[in-house]
C-alpha positions as a Python dict, from the first residue, in 0.01 Angstrom:
ca = {
    (1, 'M'): (0, 0, 0),
    (2, 'T'): (-36, 303, -225),
    (3, 'L'): (-393, 394, -141),
    (4, 'E'): (-513, 736, -247),
    (5, 'L'): (-621, 895, 80),
    (6, 'Q'): (-725, 1259, 59),
    (7, 'P'): (-755, 1474, 372),
    (8, 'W'): (-1115, 1598, 397),
    (9, 'E'): (-1326, 1758, 671),
    (10, 'G'): (-1132, 1641, 977),
    (11, 'G'): (-1059, 1297, 837),
    (12, 'C'): (-989, 1155, 493),
    (13, 'R'): (-1158, 1015, 186),
    (14, 'L'): (-1082, 655, 95),
    (15, 'R'): (-1163, 506, -245),
    (16, 'L'): (-1299, 151, -251),
    (17, 'R'): (-1352, -107, -524),
    (18, 'V'): (-1624, -343, -395),
    (19, 'R'): (-1728, -687, -513),
    (20, 'A'): (-2067, -774, -365),
    (21, 'G'): (-2198, -1130, -362),
    (22, 'A'): (-1845, -1271, -325),
    (23, 'S'): (-1768, -1611, -176),
    (24, 'R'): (-1614, -1453, 136),
    (25, 'D'): (-1576, -1118, 312),
    (26, 'G'): (-1241, -943, 326),
    (27, 'L'): (-1012, -654, 249),
    (28, 'E'): (-808, -760, -51),
    (29, 'G'): (-534, -498, -76),
    (30, 'E'): (-491, -209, -316),
    (31, 'H'): (-567, -174, -686),
    (32, 'A'): (-523, 153, -879),
    (33, 'G'): (-527, 358, -558),
    (34, 'A'): (-845, 199, -421),
    (35, 'L'): (-889, -55, -143),
    (36, 'R'): (-1041, -375, -283),
    (37, 'V'): (-1320, -512, -64),
    (38, 'R'): (-1519, -834, -106),
    (39, 'V'): (-1847, -895, 74),
    (40, 'T'): (-2084, -1190, 66),
    (41, 'A'): (-2385, -962, 109),
    (42, 'A'): (-2602, -906, -196),
    (43, 'P'): (-2602, -565, -362),
    (44, 'E'): (-2966, -497, -273),
    (45, 'K'): (-3133, -255, -34),
    (46, 'G'): (-2796, -135, 99),
    (47, 'K'): (-2694, -475, 242),
    (48, 'A'): (-2354, -479, 71),
    (49, 'N'): (-2282, -117, 164),
    (50, 'R'): (-2360, -187, 530),
    (51, 'R'): (-2128, -488, 529),
    (52, 'V'): (-1852, -286, 361),
    (53, 'L'): (-1872, -23, 637),
    (54, 'E'): (-1872, -298, 903),
    (55, 'L'): (-1556, -458, 759),
    (56, 'L'): (-1381, -125, 721),
    (57, 'G'): (-1481, -23, 1073),
    (58, 'E'): (-1346, -351, 1214),
    (59, 'A'): (-1012, -301, 1037),
    (60, 'L'): (-981, 58, 1156),
    (61, 'G'): (-1112, 1, 1510),
    (62, 'L'): (-1410, 230, 1450),
    (63, 'P'): (-1784, 179, 1474),
    (64, 'P'): (-1942, 156, 1126),
    (65, 'S'): (-2166, 449, 1218),
    (66, 'S'): (-1859, 677, 1228),
    (67, 'L'): (-1789, 613, 857),
    (68, 'R'): (-1982, 788, 578),
    (69, 'L'): (-2045, 665, 227),
    (70, 'L'): (-1986, 977, 16),
    (71, 'A'): (-2022, 835, -335),
    (72, 'G'): (-2102, 513, -517),
    (73, 'E'): (-2407, 389, -331),
    (74, 'T'): (-2513, 170, -626),
    (75, 'R'): (-2174, 122, -792),
    (76, 'P'): (-1869, -94, -722),
    (77, 'D'): (-1648, 217, -704),
    (78, 'K'): (-1718, 396, -377),
    (79, 'V'): (-1574, 678, -167),
    (80, 'V'): (-1592, 660, 213),
    (81, 'W'): (-1511, 931, 466),
    (82, 'V'): (-1301, 805, 757),
    (83, 'P'): (-1258, 1019, 1073),
    (84, 'L'): (-883, 954, 1086),
    (85, 'E'): (-574, 1109, 930),
    (86, 'P'): (-447, 937, 612),
    (87, 'K'): (-127, 820, 784),
    (88, 'K'): (-329, 652, 1061),
    (89, 'V'): (-557, 477, 808),
    (90, 'R'): (-255, 340, 617),
    (91, 'G'): (-109, 205, 941),
    (92, 'L'): (-430, 26, 1042),
    (93, 'L'): (-526, -140, 713),
    (94, 'P'): (-382, -485, 645),
    (95, 'A'): (-72, -506, 430),
    (96, 'P'): (-123, -646, 79),
    (97, 'P'): (-26, -1011, 27),
    (98, 'E'): (334, -1080, -69),
    (99, 'K'): (387, -1122, -442),
    (100, 'T'): (604, -1407, -559),
    (101, 'L'): (797, -1402, -884),
}
């Protein structure tokens, strides 16, 4: 996974590409340096953002309250602060699916 993780304020910044209102929840691997995330929650009143932080927290073994949405509150492209070093985040996120030729 070639995620762009930037050290920042005792943790790191993680770029996300979110699809709200999807048919299922999940972390879908990397695309253009961002982690692709799908959530079934609707993009209204912060529901999708809350679900994104819950999924990310589950994958990283952190409570969602320890993550901060830094940018992209109303957009599919988001930036989240994670209180872990970039190397640790890479090790905890699921590997992308195998590509077949």
